Biopython code that builds the backbone (N, CA, C, O; Angstrom):
import numpy as np
from Bio.PDB.StructureBuilder import StructureBuilder

atoms = [
    (1, "MET", "N", (0.838, -1.186, 0.000)),
    (1, "MET", "CA", (0.000, 0.000, 0.000)),
    (1, "MET", "C", (0.881, 1.246, 0.000)),
    (1, "MET", "O", (1.939, 1.255, 0.628)),
    (2, "ASN", "N", (0.461, 2.277, -0.685)),
    (2, "ASN", "CA", (1.239, 3.517, -0.774)),
    (2, "ASN", "C", (1.201, 4.276, 0.535)),
    (2, "ASN", "O", (0.172, 4.328, 1.209)),
    (3, "ASN", "N", (2.326, 4.861, 0.884)),
    (3, "ASN", "CA", (2.433, 5.681, 2.073)),
    (3, "ASN", "C", (2.334, 7.141, 1.635)),
    (3, "ASN", "O", (3.258, 7.642, 0.995)),
    (4, "PRO", "N", (1.230, 7.850, 1.962)),
    (4, "PRO", "CA", (1.076, 9.232, 1.514)),
    (4, "PRO", "C", (2.112, 10.182, 2.083)),
    (4, "PRO", "O", (2.309, 11.269, 1.542)),
    (5, "ASP", "N", (2.783, 9.794, 3.172)),
    (5, "ASP", "CA", (3.796, 10.656, 3.772)),
    (5, "ASP", "C", (5.139, 10.549, 3.064)),
    (5, "ASP", "O", (6.023, 11.378, 3.279)),
    (6, "LYS", "N", (5.294, 9.553, 2.237)),
    (6, "LYS", "CA", (6.554, 9.333, 1.552)),
    (6, "LYS", "C", (6.665, 10.249, 0.343)),
    (6, "LYS", "O", (5.679, 10.454, -0.365)),
    (7, "ASN", "N", (7.844, 10.804, 0.092)),
    (7, "ASN", "CA", (8.082, 11.702, -1.027)),
    (7, "ASN", "C", (8.254, 10.890, -2.305)),
    (7, "ASN", "O", (9.267, 10.211, -2.472)),
    (8, "ALA", "N", (7.277, 10.950, -3.210)),
    (8, "ALA", "CA", (7.305, 10.174, -4.438)),
    (8, "ALA", "C", (8.483, 10.539, -5.330)),
    (8, "ALA", "O", (8.940, 9.706, -6.113)),
    (9, "ALA", "N", (8.981, 11.757, -5.229)),
    (9, "ALA", "CA", (10.076, 12.203, -6.094)),
    (9, "ALA", "C", (11.380, 11.468, -5.815)),
    (9, "ALA", "O", (12.275, 11.483, -6.660)),
    (10, "THR", "N", (11.517, 10.829, -4.667)),
    (10, "THR", "CA", (12.759, 10.130, -4.359)),
    (10, "THR", "C", (12.572, 8.627, -4.259)),
    (10, "THR", "O", (13.511, 7.919, -3.892)),
    (11, "ASP", "N", (11.390, 8.119, -4.573)),
    (11, "ASP", "CA", (11.135, 6.680, -4.477)),
    (11, "ASP", "C", (11.896, 5.873, -5.513)),
    (11, "ASP", "O", (12.257, 4.725, -5.253)),
    (12, "GLY", "N", (12.143, 6.441, -6.664)),
    (12, "GLY", "CA", (12.821, 5.723, -7.725)),
    (12, "GLY", "C", (12.282, 6.135, -9.070)),
    (12, "GLY", "O", (11.533, 7.107, -9.169)),
    (13, "PRO", "N", (12.653, 5.409, -10.115)),
    (13, "PRO", "CA", (12.231, 5.771, -11.469)),
    (13, "PRO", "C", (10.718, 5.850, -11.616)),
    (13, "PRO", "O", (9.972, 5.146, -10.936)),
    (14, "LEU", "N", (10.278, 6.736, -12.531)),
    (14, "LEU", "CA", (8.853, 6.894, -12.795)),
    (14, "LEU", "C", (8.322, 5.830, -13.740)),
    (14, "LEU", "O", (7.171, 5.414, -13.615)),
    (15, "PHE", "N", (9.137, 5.386, -14.677)),
    (15, "PHE", "CA", (8.687, 4.460, -15.701)),
    (15, "PHE", "C", (9.186, 3.066, -15.414)),
    (15, "PHE", "O", (10.231, 2.876, -14.792)),
    (16, "ARG", "N", (8.429, 2.096, -15.874)),
    (16, "ARG", "CA", (8.906, 0.717, -15.885)),
    (16, "ARG", "C", (8.414, 0.100, -17.181)),
    (16, "ARG", "O", (7.349, 0.458, -17.685)),
    (17, "ARG", "N", (9.175, -0.809, -17.705)),
    (17, "ARG", "CA", (8.846, -1.454, -18.970)),
    (17, "ARG", "C", (7.695, -2.426, -18.763)),
    (17, "ARG", "O", (7.721, -3.229, -17.831)),
    (18, "LEU", "N", (6.680, -2.359, -19.628)),
    (18, "LEU", "CA", (5.535, -3.256, -19.523)),
    (18, "LEU", "C", (5.852, -4.641, -20.073)),
    (18, "LEU", "O", (5.295, -5.638, -19.614)),
    (19, "ARG", "N", (6.739, -4.703, -21.047)),
    (19, "ARG", "CA", (7.180, -5.989, -21.582)),
    (19, "ARG", "C", (8.638, -5.853, -22.001)),
    (19, "ARG", "O", (9.126, -4.753, -22.261)),
    (20, "ASP", "N", (9.313, -6.973, -22.061)),
    (20, "ASP", "CA", (10.729, -6.953, -22.422)),
    (20, "ASP", "C", (10.925, -6.541, -23.872)),
    (20, "ASP", "O", (10.168, -6.944, -24.755)),
    (21, "GLU", "N", (11.931, -5.747, -24.101)),
    (21, "GLU", "CA", (12.341, -5.332, -25.445)),
    (21, "GLU", "C", (13.220, -6.452, -25.997)),
    (21, "GLU", "O", (14.203, -6.824, -25.357)),
    (22, "PRO", "N", (12.892, -6.998, -27.166)),
    (22, "PRO", "CA", (13.676, -8.117, -27.684)),
    (22, "PRO", "C", (15.114, -7.751, -28.051)),
    (22, "PRO", "O", (16.013, -8.580, -27.907)),
    (23, "ARG", "N", (15.346, -6.526, -28.521)),
    (23, "ARG", "CA", (16.691, -6.084, -28.877)),
    (23, "ARG", "C", (17.155, -5.051, -27.876)),
    (23, "ARG", "O", (16.379, -4.186, -27.469)),
    (24, "THR", "N", (18.403, -5.131, -27.479)),
    (24, "THR", "CA", (18.963, -4.135, -26.568)),
    (24, "THR", "C", (20.230, -3.552, -27.161)),
    (24, "THR", "O", (20.882, -4.159, -28.010)),
    (25, "VAL", "N", (20.560, -2.361, -26.694)),
    (25, "VAL", "CA", (21.808, -1.702, -27.075)),
    (25, "VAL", "C", (22.525, -1.286, -25.799)),
    (25, "VAL", "O", (21.909, -1.110, -24.747)),
    (26, "ARG", "N", (23.814, -1.136, -25.914)),
    (26, "ARG", "CA", (24.647, -0.740, -24.775)),
    (26, "ARG", "C", (24.941, 0.749, -24.903)),
    (26, "ARG", "O", (25.442, 1.198, -25.934)),
    (27, "VAL", "N", (24.629, 1.519, -23.856)),
    (27, "VAL", "CA", (24.926, 2.948, -23.842)),
    (27, "VAL", "C", (25.687, 3.271, -22.564)),
    (27, "VAL", "O", (25.689, 2.491, -21.612)),
    (28, "GLU", "N", (26.326, 4.417, -22.558)),
    (28, "GLU", "CA", (27.028, 4.881, -21.376)),
    (28, "GLU", "C", (26.214, 6.007, -20.761)),
    (28, "GLU", "O", (25.931, 7.004, -21.425)),
    (29, "LEU", "N", (25.838, 5.856, -19.506)),
    (29, "LEU", "CA", (25.078, 6.859, -18.777)),
    (29, "LEU", "C", (25.920, 7.353, -17.615)),
    (29, "LEU", "O", (26.173, 6.615, -16.663)),
    (30, "ASP", "N", (26.352, 8.602, -17.696)),
    (30, "ASP", "CA", (27.200, 9.198, -16.657)),
    (30, "ASP", "C", (28.408, 8.322, -16.354)),
    (30, "ASP", "O", (28.795, 8.169, -15.195)),
    (31, "GLY", "N", (29.006, 7.747, -17.400)),
    (31, "GLY", "CA", (30.226, 6.961, -17.244)),
    (31, "GLY", "C", (30.014, 5.489, -16.936)),
    (31, "GLY", "O", (30.988, 4.740, -16.861)),
    (32, "GLU", "N", (28.779, 5.051, -16.755)),
    (32, "GLU", "CA", (28.492, 3.649, -16.463)),
    (32, "GLU", "C", (27.751, 3.019, -17.630)),
    (32, "GLU", "O", (26.888, 3.655, -18.235)),
    (33, "THR", "N", (28.077, 1.792, -17.947)),
    (33, "THR", "CA", (27.410, 1.083, -19.034)),
    (33, "THR", "C", (26.049, 0.584, -18.567)),
    (33, "THR", "O", (25.932, -0.046, -17.516)),
    (34, "VAL", "N", (25.028, 0.870, -19.356)),
    (34, "VAL", "CA", (23.674, 0.378, -19.086)),
    (34, "VAL", "C", (23.109, -0.184, -20.388)),
    (34, "VAL", "O", (23.543, 0.182, -21.480)),
    (35, "MET", "N", (22.142, -1.073, -20.250)),
    (35, "MET", "CA", (21.468, -1.643, -21.410)),
    (35, "MET", "C", (20.136, -0.918, -21.577)),
    (35, "MET", "O", (19.437, -0.633, -20.605)),
    (36, "ALA", "N", (19.804, -0.628, -22.832)),
    (36, "ALA", "CA", (18.556, 0.064, -23.149)),
    (36, "ALA", "C", (17.825, -0.714, -24.230)),
    (36, "ALA", "O", (18.442, -1.423, -25.025)),
    (37, "GLY", "N", (16.520, -0.578, -24.253)),
    (37, "GLY", "CA", (15.753, -1.162, -25.338)),
    (37, "GLY", "C", (16.096, -0.449, -26.629)),
    (37, "GLY", "O", (16.273, 0.770, -26.629)),
    (38, "ALA", "N", (16.194, -1.175, -27.722)),
    (38, "ALA", "CA", (16.606, -0.592, -28.995)),
    (38, "ALA", "C", (15.645, 0.475, -29.491)),
    (38, "ALA", "O", (16.033, 1.308, -30.310)),
    (39, "ARG", "N", (14.404, 0.476, -29.019)),
    (39, "ARG", "CA", (13.426, 1.480, -29.448)),
    (39, "ARG", "C", (13.235, 2.595, -28.420)),
    (39, "ARG", "O", (12.399, 3.476, -28.617)),
    (40, "ASP", "N", (14.001, 2.567, -27.325)),
    (40, "ASP", "CA", (13.895, 3.606, -26.294)),
    (40, "ASP", "C", (14.396, 4.949, -26.807)),
    (40, "ASP", "O", (15.280, 5.011, -27.660)),
    (41, "THR", "N", (13.822, 6.014, -26.278)),
    (41, "THR", "CA", (14.435, 7.325, -26.436)),
    (41, "THR", "C", (15.369, 7.528, -25.250)),
    (41, "THR", "O", (15.303, 6.787, -24.269)),
    (42, "VAL", "N", (16.226, 8.518, -25.338)),
    (42, "VAL", "CA", (17.119, 8.828, -24.225)),
    (42, "VAL", "C", (16.294, 9.188, -22.992)),
    (42, "VAL", "O", (16.619, 8.754, -21.886)),
    (43, "ALA", "N", (15.240, 9.969, -23.165)),
    (43, "ALA", "CA", (14.405, 10.369, -22.030)),
    (43, "ALA", "C", (13.730, 9.167, -21.381)),
    (43, "ALA", "O", (13.694, 9.077, -20.154)),
    (44, "SER", "N", (13.193, 8.242, -22.174)),
    (44, "SER", "CA", (12.527, 7.083, -21.576)),
    (44, "SER", "C", (13.530, 6.186, -20.862)),
    (44, "SER", "O", (13.211, 5.600, -19.827)),
    (45, "LEU", "N", (14.745, 6.074, -21.406)),
    (45, "LEU", "CA", (15.793, 5.314, -20.716)),
    (45, "LEU", "C", (16.069, 5.933, -19.349)),
    (45, "LEU", "O", (16.128, 5.225, -18.343)),
    (46, "LEU", "N", (16.236, 7.250, -19.314)),
    (46, "LEU", "CA", (16.544, 7.918, -18.053)),
    (46, "LEU", "C", (15.372, 7.844, -17.070)),
    (46, "LEU", "O", (15.581, 7.632, -15.876)),
    (47, "LEU", "N", (14.163, 8.015, -17.555)),
    (47, "LEU", "CA", (13.010, 7.943, -16.663)),
    (47, "LEU", "C", (12.846, 6.548, -16.063)),
    (47, "LEU", "O", (12.308, 6.402, -14.966)),
    (48, "GLY", "N", (13.304, 5.535, -16.772)),
    (48, "GLY", "CA", (13.255, 4.180, -16.251)),
    (48, "GLY", "C", (14.474, 3.799, -15.432)),
    (48, "GLY", "O", (14.524, 2.711, -14.860)),
    (49, "SER", "N", (15.459, 4.690, -15.372)),
    (49, "SER", "CA", (16.720, 4.361, -14.703)),
    (49, "SER", "C", (17.022, 5.192, -13.461)),
    (49, "SER", "O", (17.710, 4.719, -12.556)),
    (50, "VAL", "N", (16.523, 6.412, -13.407)),
    (50, "VAL", "CA", (16.851, 7.298, -12.286)),
    (50, "VAL", "C", (15.584, 7.917, -11.700)),
    (50, "VAL", "O", (14.567, 8.042, -12.382)),
    (51, "ALA", "N", (15.659, 8.293, -10.450)),
    (51, "ALA", "CA", (14.535, 8.978, -9.808)),
    (51, "ALA", "C", (14.285, 10.308, -10.512)),
    (51, "ALA", "O", (15.234, 10.938, -10.980)),
    (52, "PRO", "N", (13.035, 10.748, -10.598)),
    (52, "PRO", "CA", (12.722, 11.968, -11.346)),
    (52, "PRO", "C", (13.436, 13.218, -10.844)),
    (52, "PRO", "O", (13.712, 14.122, -11.633)),
    (53, "ASP", "N", (13.737, 13.287, -9.567)),
    (53, "ASP", "CA", (14.438, 14.464, -9.063)),
    (53, "ASP", "C", (15.944, 14.382, -9.329)),
    (53, "ASP", "O", (16.694, 15.271, -8.926)),
    (54, "ARG", "N", (16.379, 13.331, -9.998)),
    (54, "ARG", "CA", (17.793, 13.145, -10.336)),
    (54, "ARG", "C", (18.043, 13.225, -11.833)),
    (54, "ARG", "O", (19.165, 12.977, -12.276)),
    (55, "TYR", "N", (17.033, 13.565, -12.625)),
    (55, "TYR", "CA", (17.183, 13.592, -14.083)),
    (55, "TYR", "C", (18.136, 14.699, -14.515)),
    (55, "TYR", "O", (19.120, 14.436, -15.205)),
    (56, "ARG", "N", (17.854, 15.926, -14.118)),
    (56, "ARG", "CA", (18.749, 17.050, -14.399)),
    (56, "ARG", "C", (18.393, 18.190, -13.446)),
    (56, "ARG", "O", (17.414, 18.105, -12.704)),
    (57, "ARG", "N", (19.186, 19.245, -13.472)),
    (57, "ARG", "CA", (18.929, 20.449, -12.682)),
    (57, "ARG", "C", (18.797, 21.632, -13.615)),
    (57, "ARG", "O", (19.515, 21.728, -14.610)),
    (58, "SER", "N", (17.886, 22.529, -13.300)),
    (58, "SER", "CA", (17.712, 23.754, -14.079)),
    (58, "SER", "C", (18.978, 24.596, -13.989)),
    (58, "SER", "O", (19.536, 24.783, -12.908)),
    (59, "ALA", "N", (19.423, 25.100, -15.135)),
    (59, "ALA", "CA", (20.609, 25.964, -15.144)),
    (59, "ALA", "C", (20.326, 27.279, -14.435)),
    (59, "ALA", "O", (21.230, 27.863, -13.838)),
    (60, "ALA", "N", (19.086, 27.753, -14.492)),
    (60, "ALA", "CA", (18.733, 29.041, -13.896)),
    (60, "ALA", "C", (18.522, 28.947, -12.388)),
    (60, "ALA", "O", (19.062, 29.761, -11.639)),
    (61, "SER", "N", (17.753, 27.978, -11.939)),
    (61, "SER", "CA", (17.373, 27.929, -10.520)),
    (61, "SER", "C", (18.047, 26.815, -9.739)),
    (61, "SER", "O", (18.116, 26.880, -8.512)),
    (62, "GLY", "N", (18.547, 25.792, -10.426)),
    (62, "GLY", "CA", (19.122, 24.639, -9.738)),
    (62, "GLY", "C", (18.075, 23.634, -9.274)),
    (62, "GLY", "O", (18.418, 22.625, -8.658)),
    (63, "HIS", "N", (16.797, 23.900, -9.563)),
    (63, "HIS", "CA", (15.727, 22.991, -9.158)),
    (63, "HIS", "C", (15.724, 21.732, -10.021)),
    (63, "HIS", "O", (16.114, 21.780, -11.188)),
    (64, "PRO", "N", (15.285, 20.604, -9.455)),
    (64, "PRO", "CA", (15.204, 19.369, -10.241)),
    (64, "PRO", "C", (14.226, 19.518, -11.411)),
    (64, "PRO", "O", (13.176, 20.145, -11.276)),
    (65, "ARG", "N", (14.579, 18.941, -12.543)),
    (65, "ARG", "CA", (13.732, 18.961, -13.732)),
    (65, "ARG", "C", (13.675, 17.543, -14.296)),
    (65, "ARG", "O", (14.599, 16.756, -14.090)),
    (66, "ALA", "N", (12.613, 17.220, -14.994)),
    (66, "ALA", "CA", (12.457, 15.915, -15.647)),
    (66, "ALA", "C", (11.538, 16.082, -16.845)),
    (66, "ALA", "O", (10.785, 17.054, -16.913)),
    (67, "PRO", "N", (11.587, 15.151, -17.793)),
    (67, "PRO", "CA", (10.731, 15.251, -18.973)),
    (67, "PRO", "C", (9.264, 15.381, -18.582)),
    (67, "PRO", "O", (8.803, 14.790, -17.606)),
    (68, "LEU", "N", (8.555, 16.163, -19.365)),
    (68, "LEU", "CA", (7.144, 16.404, -19.094)),
    (68, "LEU", "C", (6.286, 15.965, -20.275)),
    (68, "LEU", "O", (5.411, 15.113, -20.121)),
    (69, "CYS", "N", (6.526, 16.533, -21.443)),
    (69, "CYS", "CA", (5.620, 16.285, -22.577)),
    (69, "CYS", "C", (6.002, 15.051, -23.394)),
    (69, "CYS", "O", (5.128, 14.428, -23.996)),
    (70, "MET", "N", (7.269, 14.688, -23.429)),
    (70, "MET", "CA", (7.801, 13.556, -24.201)),
    (70, "MET", "C", (7.567, 13.683, -25.704)),
    (70, "MET", "O", (7.538, 12.677, -26.413)),
    (71, "MET", "N", (7.395, 14.937, -26.206)),
    (71, "MET", "CA", (7.219, 15.132, -27.643)),
    (71, "MET", "C", (7.953, 16.363, -28.164)),
    (71, "MET", "O", (7.659, 16.832, -29.263)),
    (72, "GLY", "N", (8.901, 16.892, -27.398)),
    (72, "GLY", "CA", (9.760, 17.960, -27.889)),
    (72, "GLY", "C", (9.263, 19.373, -27.708)),
    (72, "GLY", "O", (9.803, 20.291, -28.324)),
    (73, "VAL", "N", (8.251, 19.580, -26.886)),
    (73, "VAL", "CA", (7.687, 20.913, -26.714)),
    (73, "VAL", "C", (8.219, 21.610, -25.462)),
    (73, "VAL", "O", (8.454, 22.818, -25.493)),
    (74, "CYS", "N", (8.413, 20.891, -24.380)),
    (74, "CYS", "CA", (8.682, 21.534, -23.090)),
    (74, "CYS", "C", (10.163, 21.785, -22.785)),
    (74, "CYS", "O", (10.466, 22.637, -21.950)),
    (75, "PHE", "N", (11.081, 21.085, -23.422)),
    (75, "PHE", "CA", (12.523, 21.233, -23.200)),
    (75, "PHE", "C", (12.964, 20.871, -21.777)),
    (75, "PHE", "O", (14.016, 21.324, -21.328)),
    (76, "GLU", "N", (12.180, 20.070, -21.071)),
    (76, "GLU", "CA", (12.564, 19.637, -19.725)),
    (76, "GLU", "C", (13.428, 18.379, -19.739)),
    (76, "GLU", "O", (13.857, 17.909, -18.685)),
    (77, "CYS", "N", (13.681, 17.841, -20.908)),
    (77, "CYS", "CA", (14.423, 16.580, -21.030)),
    (77, "CYS", "C", (15.864, 16.789, -21.484)),
    (77, "CYS", "O", (16.496, 15.845, -21.958)),
    (78, "LEU", "N", (16.393, 17.990, -21.353)),
    (78, "LEU", "CA", (17.722, 18.302, -21.881)),
    (78, "LEU", "C", (18.818, 17.480, -21.217)),
    (78, "LEU", "O", (18.886, 17.376, -19.992)),
    (79, "VAL", "N", (19.672, 16.899, -22.049)),
    (79, "VAL", "CA", (20.810, 16.104, -21.601)),
    (79, "VAL", "C", (21.974, 16.338, -22.557)),
    (79, "VAL", "O", (21.809, 16.936, -23.620)),
    (80, "GLU", "N", (23.132, 15.868, -22.169)),
    (80, "GLU", "CA", (24.295, 15.869, -23.054)),
    (80, "GLU", "C", (24.372, 14.511, -23.739)),
    (80, "GLU", "O", (24.364, 13.477, -23.071)),
    (81, "ILE", "N", (24.447, 14.507, -25.064)),
    (81, "ILE", "CA", (24.538, 13.266, -25.824)),
    (81, "ILE", "C", (25.777, 13.331, -26.705)),
    (81, "ILE", "O", (25.908, 14.216, -27.551)),
    (82, "ASP", "N", (26.677, 12.390, -26.497)),
    (82, "ASP", "CA", (27.928, 12.324, -27.264)),
    (82, "ASP", "C", (28.652, 13.664, -27.305)),
    (82, "ASP", "O", (29.149, 14.080, -28.352)),
    (83, "GLY", "N", (28.708, 14.334, -26.157)),
    (83, "GLY", "CA", (29.448, 15.589, -26.027)),
    (83, "GLY", "C", (28.673, 16.839, -26.406)),
    (83, "GLY", "O", (29.184, 17.944, -26.223)),
    (84, "GLN", "N", (27.470, 16.710, -26.923)),
    (84, "GLN", "CA", (26.643, 17.859, -27.306)),
    (84, "GLN", "C", (25.632, 18.142, -26.200)),
    (84, "GLN", "O", (24.763, 17.313, -25.930)),
    (85, "THR", "N", (25.737, 19.302, -25.562)),
    (85, "THR", "CA", (24.828, 19.648, -24.480)),
    (85, "THR", "C", (23.475, 20.105, -25.017)),
    (85, "THR", "O", (23.316, 20.384, -26.206)),
    (86, "ASN", "N", (22.514, 20.172, -24.114)),
    (86, "ASN", "CA", (21.166, 20.682, -24.389)),
    (86, "ASN", "C", (20.448, 19.950, -25.519)),
    (86, "ASN", "O", (19.763, 20.569, -26.333)),
    (87, "GLN", "N", (20.610, 18.638, -25.561)),
    (87, "GLN", "CA", (19.898, 17.812, -26.533)),
    (87, "GLN", "C", (18.572, 17.361, -25.921)),
    (87, "GLN", "O", (18.521, 16.990, -24.749)),
    (88, "GLN", "N", (17.516, 17.394, -26.703)),
    (88, "GLN", "CA", (16.206, 16.961, -26.213)),
    (88, "GLN", "C", (16.152, 15.435, -26.212)),
    (88, "GLN", "O", (16.005, 14.806, -27.260)),
    (89, "GLY", "N", (16.271, 14.857, -25.029)),
    (89, "GLY", "CA", (16.316, 13.404, -24.885)),
    (89, "GLY", "C", (15.069, 12.693, -25.366)),
    (89, "GLY", "O", (15.138, 11.526, -25.751)),
    (90, "CYS", "N", (13.934, 13.365, -25.354)),
    (90, "CYS", "CA", (12.699, 12.709, -25.793)),
    (90, "CYS", "C", (12.645, 12.547, -27.305)),
    (90, "CYS", "O", (11.838, 11.762, -27.805)),
    (91, "LEU", "N", (13.479, 13.264, -28.043)),
    (91, "LEU", "CA", (13.458, 13.199, -29.503)),
    (91, "LEU", "C", (14.583, 12.346, -30.081)),
    (91, "LEU", "O", (14.660, 12.156, -31.294)),
    (92, "VAL", "N", (15.456, 11.833, -29.214)),
    (92, "VAL", "CA", (16.620, 11.079, -29.680)),
    (92, "VAL", "C", (16.510, 9.628, -29.245)),
    (92, "VAL", "O", (16.415, 9.327, -28.055)),
    (93, "ARG", "N", (16.525, 8.734, -30.224)),
    (93, "ARG", "CA", (16.484, 7.302, -29.933)),
    (93, "ARG", "C", (17.883, 6.831, -29.539)),
    (93, "ARG", "O", (18.872, 7.267, -30.128)),
    (94, "VAL", "N", (17.971, 5.945, -28.549)),
    (94, "VAL", "CA", (19.277, 5.427, -28.133)),
    (94, "VAL", "C", (19.899, 4.625, -29.271)),
    (94, "VAL", "O", (19.202, 4.059, -30.113)),
    (95, "ARG", "N", (21.226, 4.594, -29.272)),
    (95, "ARG", "CA", (21.942, 3.764, -30.234)),
    (95, "ARG", "C", (23.172, 3.187, -29.532)),
    (95, "ARG", "O", (23.691, 3.760, -28.574)),
    (96, "ASP", "N", (23.611, 2.064, -30.024)),
    (96, "ASP", "CA", (24.731, 1.364, -29.417)),
    (96, "ASP", "C", (25.950, 2.282, -29.332)),
    (96, "ASP", "O", (26.331, 2.915, -30.316)),
    (97, "GLY", "N", (26.555, 2.346, -28.149)),
    (97, "GLY", "CA", (27.750, 3.146, -27.926)),
    (97, "GLY", "C", (27.496, 4.598, -27.580)),
    (97, "GLY", "O", (28.449, 5.344, -27.352)),
    (98, "MET", "N", (26.247, 5.024, -27.532)),
    (98, "MET", "CA", (25.914, 6.420, -27.214)),
    (98, "MET", "C", (26.419, 6.770, -25.810)),
    (98, "MET", "O", (26.360, 5.947, -24.897)),
    (99, "ARG", "N", (26.912, 7.989, -25.653)),
    (99, "ARG", "CA", (27.351, 8.493, -24.344)),
    (99, "ARG", "C", (26.379, 9.574, -23.886)),
    (99, "ARG", "O", (26.227, 10.603, -24.545)),
    (100, "ILE", "N", (25.726, 9.335, -22.757)),
    (100, "ILE", "CA", (24.708, 10.243, -22.220)),
    (100, "ILE", "C", (25.173, 10.741, -20.861)),
    (100, "ILE", "O", (25.639, 9.966, -20.026)),
    (101, "ARG", "N", (25.039, 12.044, -20.653)),
    (101, "ARG", "CA", (25.340, 12.625, -19.340)),
    (101, "ARG", "C", (24.172, 13.514, -18.940)),
    (101, "ARG", "O", (23.686, 14.334, -19.719)),
    (102, "ARG", "N", (23.740, 13.323, -17.701)),
    (102, "ARG", "CA", (22.692, 14.206, -17.175)),
    (102, "ARG", "C", (23.301, 15.568, -16.934)),
    (102, "ARG", "O", (24.475, 15.661, -16.575)),
    (103, "GLN", "N", (22.535, 16.627, -17.121)),
    (103, "GLN", "CA", (23.021, 18.000, -16.950)),
    (103, "GLN", "C", (22.725, 18.484, -15.543)),
    (103, "GLN", "O", (21.811, 19.274, -15.305)),
    (104, "ILE", "N", (23.539, 17.974, -14.611)),
    (104, "ILE", "CA", (23.445, 18.403, -13.213)),
    (104, "ILE", "C", (24.868, 18.641, -12.712)),
    (104, "ILE", "O", (25.812, 18.052, -13.238)),
    (105, "PRO", "N", (25.032, 19.489, -11.710)),
    (105, "PRO", "CA", (26.388, 19.730, -11.194)),
    (105, "PRO", "C", (27.042, 18.440, -10.728)),
    (105, "PRO", "O", (26.368, 17.559, -10.194)),
    (106, "GLU", "N", (28.339, 18.322, -10.923)),
    (106, "GLU", "CA", (29.095, 17.116, -10.549)),
    (106, "GLU", "C", (28.798, 16.663, -9.128)),
    (106, "GLU", "O", (28.636, 15.467, -8.888)),
    (107, "ALA", "N", (28.724, 17.587, -8.188)),
    (107, "ALA", "CA", (28.487, 17.239, -6.785)),
    (107, "ALA", "C", (27.114, 16.610, -6.588)),
    (107, "ALA", "O", (26.906, 15.882, -5.617)),
    (108, "GLY", "N", (26.162, 16.879, -7.500)),
    (108, "GLY", "CA", (24.801, 16.363, -7.355)),
    (108, "GLY", "C", (24.531, 15.082, -8.093)),
    (108, "GLY", "O", (23.404, 14.589, -8.043)),
    (109, "ARG", "N", (25.516, 14.507, -8.786)),
    (109, "ARG", "CA", (25.282, 13.272, -9.540)),
    (109, "ARG", "C", (25.085, 12.099, -8.608)),
    (109, "ARG", "O", (25.796, 11.935, -7.617)),
    (110, "SER", "N", (24.093, 11.281, -8.953)),
    (110, "SER", "CA", (23.880, 10.025, -8.214)),
    (110, "SER", "C", (23.019, 9.112, -9.031)),
    (110, "SER", "O", (22.715, 8.000, -8.599)),
]
sb = StructureBuilder()
sb.init_structure("model")
sb.init_model(0)
sb.init_chain("A")
sb.init_seg("    ")
for serial, (resi, resn, name, xyz) in enumerate(atoms, 1):
    if name == "N":
        sb.init_residue(resn, " ", resi, " ")
    sb.init_atom(name, np.array(xyz, "f"), 0.0, 1.0, " ", f" {name:<3s}", serial, name[0])
structure = sb.get_structure()
């Protein structure tokens, strides 16, 4: 049963896979190798891998941010992909060997 006093933002990932993806690819997330479904977007991989308050931090306020619309309108899914910052993770499909870094200060990575 859910505990209403518990902070949902730190419970863990928001997404979970409903069925297994038959093909997987290997990507690097913040320096660690993880497996992703071949049809995943970067945003869906991250939402299934990290707690929502750990996705990224706003450059302006430092507040936690996470994908909202999942269709490229809100820009809350910004990540670094293969060395390019401010990429919309919801619009980019994962590919084998991709390097993904969350855009949060080094001290806040987890």
